[in-house]
N, C-alpha and C positions, 0 to 999 in steps of 0.2 A: 821727556824722560830719556836719559842717555842709555846706550847699550852697556852691558856689564863690561868692566875692564878686566882683561886677562891678568892674572897674577901667577907668579911661579908656583909650581907644585909644592915647594917647600912650605908655603902658607897652608895649603890643604893638609899636609902632614902635621903641621904644628897646631892646627885648630883644636883637636881633642884636648891637648895639654893646656891650651889657653882657656878652654871652657872649664876644665878642672880648676885652673887658677882663679877664674872668676867665682866659681862656686865656693872655693876655700876662702876667698876674700869676703864674700857675703856671709858665709857661715861664721866667720870670726865675730860678727855683730850679733849672732844668735838668731833665734826664731822670731816670728812676728814682725818681719820687715816688709815695707812696701816694695812693689816691683822696682827694679833698678835696671837702667839701660847703660850699656857700655859701647863706646866706639872701639873698634879693633883697628889699630894703626900699625903699619910696619914699623918696627923699631928703628930701622935705618931712617925712615922719613921723619919720625918723631925726634930723633937725635939731630938730624940735619936742621930742623926748624927750632929746636930747643936744646942746644948743646949743654946748657947748664944742668940738664937731667942725667948726664952721663954717669954720675956716681950713684944714681938711684935706680937705673935700669940695667937689665941684663942685655948687654949689647949682642949676645949670641942668640937671644930669643927672636925668632922671626916676627912675632906679633906682640904688641903690648896693649892690654885693655885699658881704656881711659874712661873712668866713671863720668856719667853725664848728670845734668841737673835732674831733680825729682820730676817724674812724669806728672802730667796734670791729673787731677781727680777725674773720675768717670771711668767709662769702659776702656779697657786696654786697646781693643781694636781701633777705636776712634782716635786714641792718642797716637798709635803707630801710623795710622793713615795720614797724619799731619806731619810726619817726620821725613826729611830728606837730608841725606848726608853729602858732604862735599866729596869730590873725587879723591882726596887724600885719605879717605877712610876706606880701608880694605874690606871691612865687614863690621858686623855689630852683634851684640849679645844682649839677651834679656834674662834676668833672674827674677823669678816670681814664685811665691808660695801657692801651692795648689792642694786640693783634696783629691785623693786617689781612691777609687773604689775597685774591688776585685770584680772580674767579669760577671760572676754569679750575682753580686749585689747590684750591678748595673742592670742586669736582666730583670731582677726582682723589682726594680723601681718602675719598670715600664717606660713610657715616654716621659722624659723630663719636661717641665714647663718651658714654653717658648721664651719667656722672659729670663735673660741670663742671671739676674740677681736671684730670682726664685729657684732656678736650677742649682745655683751654688748653695743656697740655703738647704735645699733638699739633700744634696750630697753631703754637706757639712753636718747634717743631723743624723745621717745613716750610722748605725752601730758598727758597721764594718769599715768605716772610713779610715784612711791613713793620711796624715799630713805630710806634705813633701815640699821640697824646693826644686824647681825645675830651672835649669839654665840651658837655653837654646841659643845657638850662634850660627851665623851664616856668613860666607864670604861672597863677594860680588859674582864669582863664577858659579854660585849656586851650591857649593859644597857646604854641608851643614854638620853640626855635631850637637849632641844633647847629653846632659848629665842630670839625673834625678836622685836627690837625697831624700829617702823616706825617713821621717822622724822615728826614733826608737819607740817601740810600743811600750806604754807605761808598765805593762805586765812582764816585759823582758828584763830578767834579773841582771843581765849584762849591760843593758841600756845602750846598745850600739845602734847607730843609724845604719841603714842599708843604702848602698850607692849603686846605681845602675847607669851604665853608659850605653847609649844606642842612638845612632843618628835618626832613627825613625820614631823616637818617642813622641815627637810633637810636630808632625808634618805641616799642619795648618799654621802653627806659630812660625816655623821656619819660612814658609811661604810669605807670611805677613812681614817678617823681618827682611826678607829678600826684596820685597816691594819698596822698602824704605831706601834701598841702595840703588834703585834704578831711576 
């Protein structure tokens, strides 16, 4: 496992916008999508290796997300554990749909089953659940960013999704993504 490569701080500052870009790209396909993995490549590096993309990319954007092949079936943590990125990849992002429970609902559930599939079913059946799409991304230097889009509540007359940005939304996922870069 190699040491993290230092990247200019411009990438760290660009990461939140890149995460929003990934979320908007995935959102364009609608809900009920499988998890999607993206390599985050510096635009300069991508254009140097593939100059034919110049008319498709924003040369001013420090990072460009590159969609990867479909992740294998099974548990996400096992799939991530088998991924290693080449040095040319500055970071990675994962978009996945999740079920979110408010803190009081989590407390009411007590201890969730140890089996991840059973725990997901218990959360998915809870009456206070909210469906969401989480995009988490990390750079080799450990800087992370997350965006969570909560699906509009069917009872909301306006039908608006709620979007939350916070780098601490998914610390375990950020850690797992960082491990793929080392």
